[in-house]
N, C-alpha and C positions, 0 to 999 in steps of 0.2 A: 705407495698410495694406500691409504687405509680403506676399510670397507665403507665408511661413511662418505669418503671422497668419490669412490666408484659409484655409489648410489646417487650422489649429487650429479655426476656426469651423465648417468643414465636418465635421470629426471630432466636434465637440461636438454639432452638430445630429443627426448620425447616431446618436450615443450616446443623445440624448434620444428620438429616434424608436424606437430599439430598446427603451428602457425603457417607452415608451408602449405598444409592441406587447405587452410582457410583462405589463403591469399587469392588463389584462382577464383574462389567463390565470390569474394568481395569485388575483385576486378570484373568478373562477369556481370555482377549486379550493376556496377557503375556503367559498364559498357552497354548493357541492355537498356538502362534508363536513357543513355545518350541516343541509342538507336531509335527508341520510341519517339524522342523529341524530333529526330531527323525525319521520321515518317509522318509527323503530325500534319505537314502541308498536304501530303497525299490523302490522308484521312478526310480532310475537308472536301476534296474533290468528290470522294465517294458519298459523303454525308449530304452535301448540298445537291448533288445530282439525284440522289434517292428521294429527296423531298419534293421534287418537281412532279406534278400530276402526270400519270402515265400517258394520257392522250396528248398533253402538251409536249411531253418528252419525245413521243413518237413523231409528232408533227415537226418538231425542231430537227430531229435526226434525219428524217427523210425529205426535208425541205430542199427546194432547188438551190438555195444559197449554201446550205451545208454540203450538199452533193458537189456543187461547183468548187467550193473551197477545199474539200477533200481531194478531188481530182487535181486541183492546182497544186496542192501541197505534195502529193505523190509524184506528179510530173516534175516539179522543181527538184525534189530530193533525188529522183532517179537521174535527171539530166545533169545536175551538178556533180553527183558522184561519178557518173560515167566520164564526164569531161575532165574531172580531176585525175582520174586514173590515166586518161589519154595524155595528160601533160606530165604528171608526177613520175610515172614509171619510165618513160624515155629519158627524162632528166636524170633520174637516179642511175640508169644504165650508162648514160654518157659520162657522168662524173665518177663512176666507180670502175667500169670495165673497159673503157676505151682510152685512147691516147689523145683525148680532147685537150687542146692547149689551154692553159690557165685554169686547170680543173678546180683548184682551191677557190679561186675568185668566183667561178660559176656556181660552186657549191654554196658559198655564202649568199650570193644574189638569189639563188633559187629558194633558199630557206627564209630570207628576210621578209617576204610579203606577210608572214605571220605577225609582224610587229605593227602592221597597218590594220586598225579595226575596219571590218568590212563596211560599216556605215560611212566611214570617212572615205573609203574607196568609192562607194556609191555616190556620195556628194561630188567627188572629183570627176567621175564619169558623166554625171548629169551636166556638170559645168563645162566639160569638154565636148560632149557629143549631143547634148540636149538642144531643144529649140533655143535659138539665139545664143548658143554656146560658142566656145572658142573656135571649133572647127567650122561651124556655120559662118562665123564672121570672116574666116580666112577664105572660104569658097564663094562668098557672096560676090566679090568683084569678078569672078569667073562666070557668073550667070547662074550658078547653082543656088536655088532659092530654098530648097528644102532637103532634108536628109531623112533616112529611115529613123523611126522613133527609137530612142534608147529605153523607153519605158515598157513595162509589161514583162512577159516571160523571157524574151531574149536578153534584155538588160539585166534582169535578176540572175539568170544563169551565168552570164558573162562575168559579172562582178563577183558573185559568190565563188565561182570556179577559180578566178584569179587570186582570191585571197584565202582559199582553203586548200588548194592543191598541195601546199607544202606538207600537210599531214601525210598524204600518200608518198610524197617525195622522201620525207624523213624516215618513215617506217620501211619503205622499200629499200632505201639506201642502207639502213641498218641490217636488213636481211642479206643484202648483197655482200656487205663487209664481213658478216659472220659466216657466209656461205663457204663450204669447203670446195675449192676448185678442182680437187683431184678427180671428182666424178665427171666433170666436164672434160678434163684431159683424157680420161678413160674412154669417154664417148667419142672423142676426136680420133683416138688411136684405132677405133673401130670404123673409121671412115664416115662418121656422121658429119654432116655439114654444120656450119655455125648455127644456122637457123634450127636444124633438127636437134642439135645439142641444147640450144636454149629452150626449145619447146618441150623436149622430153626429159631434160635433167634440171635445168636452172629454174624454169617457171614453176614446176610443182613445189620446189623447195622454198621459193620466195612468195608463193601465193598467199600464205597466211599473213605475211607482212603487208602485202598489197591490200588484202581484205581488211586488216586492222586499220590502216590509214583510210580506206574507203568508208569504213563504218564511222570513224571520227568525223569525216566530212558529212556523212548522212545525218548524224546526230546534230552537228553544228547547223546544218541547213534547216533541219526540222525545227530547231529552237530559235533561229535568228528572227529578230523582230525588225531591226533597223533597215536592212537592205530591201526586203519586200515592201516595206512601208514607203521608202524613198522612191522605189521603182514602180509604185502604184500597182502592185500585184497582190491580189487578195489571197492570203494563206491563213492558217489557223491562228497564228500568233497575232496578226493584225486584227482579225475578227474578234478574238478574245479581248484585246485591248479596247476595241470600240465598244463592246458590250459592257466592259467594266466602267468605261467613262460614262455610259448611259445608265449605270447602276442596275443593269440586268444581271445580277450575280448568279441567279440560277441558270440562265442561258450560258453565261460564261463558264460555269462549272461543267455543264454537259459538254461544251466544246473542249474544255480542258481535259475532260475524261477521254474524249476521242483522240486528242493529241497525245495523251499519256499512253493510250493503247499502242499508238504507232511507235512511241519511244521504247516501250517495253518489247515490242516485236523486234526492233533493231538491237536492243540489248540481248535478247534471246539468241539472235543470230551471232552476235559477238561472243556470247558465252559458249556456243557450240564450236565456233572456230577456235576459241581459246583452249577448249578441251582437246582439240585435235592438233594443237600447235607443237606438241612435244616432238623433237627430232627434226623439225622443219625450220621454225623461226629462230631457234636458238643456235648458237655456234656449234658446229660439229667438226671443226678443224681449224687450222691456222694457215692454210694454203689458199691463195687467191687463184682464180682461173687466169689463164694467160690473157694479156692485154690485147684488145681488139684494135687493129690498125684501121683508122677511118679513111686514110688515103684522100681521094677527091671529095669525100663527104665531110671533111673537116670544116670547110667554110659554111655549108648548109647547117651543120650541127651548131656551129657558133652563132649563126644567124638565128636559129630557133631559140637558143638560150638568150640572145640579146633581145629578141622580140618579147619574150615573156618578162624579162627584167624591165624593159621599157614600159610595158603596160602596167606592171604591178608596182614599180618603184618610181621610175622617172616621171610618169604621168601624174600620179597623185601628189608627189612632192612638188612638181612643177606648178600644178594648179594651186596648191597651197601657197607657193611663193608668189604667184600672180595675185592671189587674194591679198596677200600681205602688202605687196607693192601698191596696189590700187586702193587700199583702205586708208585714204588720207583724211577723210572726214571723221570728225569725232563721233563716237557712238552716242545714240540718243539715250535719254534717261531710262534706266531699267535694263539696258543692253551693254553696260560697261563691264569689260572683263577685269576682275580684281584678283589680287593675290589671295584673297580669302577663298576663291574657288579652288585654287591649288591646295591651300591648307586643308580645306574640307575633304578633298579627294584623298590626300595623303593620310589624314587622320582616320578616315573611314577604312582605307586599305590597310593601314597599320593595325587598327583594331581588329579587323577581320583576320589578318594574318596571325596575330597573337592568339586570338580565340581558337582559330583552327589548330594551332600548334598544341594548345592545352587539350583540346578535344581529341585530336588525332593520336596523341601519345598512348593513352590506355587502349584505344582500338588497335593500333598497330602492334603494341606489345602483346596483347592477347592473341592476335592473329598469328604473330611470329612464334610465340612460345607456348600457346595453348595446345591441348591435345584434342583430336577429333575435328569433324567438319563444323560443329556448332561454334567453335572458337573463331572460325573465319567468317561466320555468318554476318556479324556486325560490319566487318570490312566490306562485304558485298552490299550490305544495306546502304553504306555511305555512298556507293556509286549510283543508287537510285536517284538521289537528289541531283547528281551531276547530269543524269539523262533527262531530267524534267526541265522543260524550257523555263527561262527566267520569268516570263510573263505569267506562267502558271504559279510559280513560287510566290511572286508578288501578289497575285490575286488571292491566293489561299491565305497568306499571312494578313492581308487586309481583313478578310472575313474572321479569321481566328482572333485577331486583336479586338475587333469590334464586339464580338460575341462573348469572349471569355476574359480578356484583359484590356478593357477599353482605355485604361489610363496609359497603356503602352502604344495606343494607336498613333501613328505618325511620329514615332520616336526613333532615335538613332539605333536603339537596341534592336528593334524589329528589323531594321535595314541590315545591320551587321549579322543578325541571325540568318537572314536570307542569303547573305554571302557565304556563311558557314555551310548551310545546307547545300549550296550550289558548288562550292569549290573545295570542300573538305577532302575529297579523294586525292587531290594533288599533294596535300600534306601527309595523308595516311600512306600513300605509296612510297614517298621518299623516306619517311620515318621507318616504315616496316622493313624496307631494304637495308637500312642501317642497323636495325635491331638484329636482323638475321645474321649480320656479319660479326656480332659480339659473341665470343666463346662463352657458353653457359657456365663453364668451370670457373670463370672470373667471379661470377655472382656467388657460386657455391663457396669459393674461397673466402669471400667477404663475409658470408653468413657464418662460416666456421670460426671466423675471428670475433664473432659476437655482435656484429652489426645487425640492426633490424632491417626489414625489407625496404623501407623508404630510404634509410641511410645508405644501404648497399646500392640501391638504384641510383641515388644522387651521386655517390662517390665513384661508382664503377661504370654503370651503363650510360648515364647522361653525358659525361665527357666524350664517350666513344660515338654516340649517335648525334652529337651536336651538329656536325656538318650536314647530315641528312635533314635534320629539323630546320636548319637555316635555309637549305635549298627549297624545302617545301614552303616555308614562310615567304620566301622571295617569289615563288611562283604564284601563291595566293595573292600576295600584295599586288603584283603586276597584272594579274587577271582581273582583280577587283577594280583596279584603276580604269579598265576599259568597259566594265559591265554597264549596260544601258537600260533594258526594260524594267528590271526590279528596282533600280535606282529611280527611274522616272515615277514608278507607281508608289514607292514606299517612303520617299524622302519627305521630311517635314516641310510644311509650307514655308517658303522663303529660304530654304537651305539648298543652295546650288553647288554642284560640283563641276569639274571640267566637262564631263560628258553631257550633263543636263544643260550646261551653258551652250555647248556646241549645238545641241538639238534645238534649243530655244532660239538662238540667233539665226540658224539656218532656216528654221520654220518661218521666221519673220522676214526672210529675204535679206538679212544683213550678213551675207556670207563672208564679207571681208573681215568681220569681227571674229569669225571662227578660225582664222588662219593661225594666230598665235597659240591659242589653246590646243588646236589640232596638232601643230608641230611639237608642242610640249608633250602631248600624249604619245605621239609616235616615238619621240626621243626616249621617254620613260619606258615605253613598251619594248624598245630595242634592247633593254637590259635583259629581258627574258630570253632573247636570242643568244646573248652572251652565255647564259647558263646552259642552253641547249648545246651550243657549239663546244663549250668547255667540257660538258659531259661526254660528247662524242670524242674529243681529244683524249 
């Protein structure tokens, strides 16, 4: 090699080094711009609330209505979270650590309630146990003329618990599966009873898993709009929706800010638990604890599993079937279910999934490959939108569109953007996990062969992370199909989806017309459970 050739090689390496140094900067700038866009709905809450006169702000915050709604929301979140733990943890223990018959069957049935949107569950429970419901009709010949009301706090707690406890069940089950059973065996050899071994060894190890599921339940309950509205229980989401419909945007903003503070408090708790999760929630061994023999408790245990499955699956599916059988009359004009509703839902969900994939890729790549805490900051920012209730996202985007981009008001672009803000973490999480599994030396090898950064990424990284991207897209697609409050608030006039059609016909008391779209929605949502169970397998 001549001197000129060596000089060219040195210049080429220096050029590659310079480009490598510039890439993180460009990537960080792109990701920063995306993060600012994701935070824009939050900024509206702060701006709009700050523009309200102080005396009116104080009057609204300390009013009896706000105080009542605050207490209602806190009581609902606490009760649903506690009840979910009481159901989810025993089910996880039974399906992992005992000799319960048909464990695989009970595992699937315990997780399946996640495929039923809670507002459809609420419709079913009102139809079954409400005034002039199915149970009242059955008991009327026996002289029982009235039943305890299903409306209010008891009904809201019951329905939300039954359709959110699987979060606790799945995270606790994951902790138990990854838990090293040798510690329990050691405790048993020291003459500790089963209960003492569970309390002193097992419970501290799986507690972060229980808490992670409980916090998901708390966030879902805090942000849910449909179930409290159907159960006629006043919480923040329902009150914000009412104020928005009355065009009292400043009052809605203040209430959104209070709701946001609650969500941030829950996120802060989640962050602290996540920080202390090392060594507990992750696998520390591959040995399971010895299987607990249920003995005479087998039948009660199976009865408990069957009761939960009946309430969460058989009852809502049965009610939907009754609606379908009884809906013999043709739907009146304006309430006819059309294939266009399905097409609209699928188009919106596909658009949201595609955009989430595009946005999630740079965020996940920077978080996985960047140096320092700042590189993971955008990934944490993406979770802020996930914690913000859909009704707040919808309200903020109405305001932002009207004030800054009026030509986009009531456009599908704004609606899809709301979905991206809300569900982006699902795509970021799966993509980041896939990127972390790619050996960095593959990229270095591609760069040494003369490929540019984009070509190296396309030829080397993209094929390896494609399964993770596809899983994230599927989760966003299926979650978007079920989303209700933001869709109700942001959809263009005359643009109806499956969920808005169900809300429309149920509100107009044409519940028979909701049977087919609700069954379609439950069937499509069931695909998400296939993804979860496949990941577990």
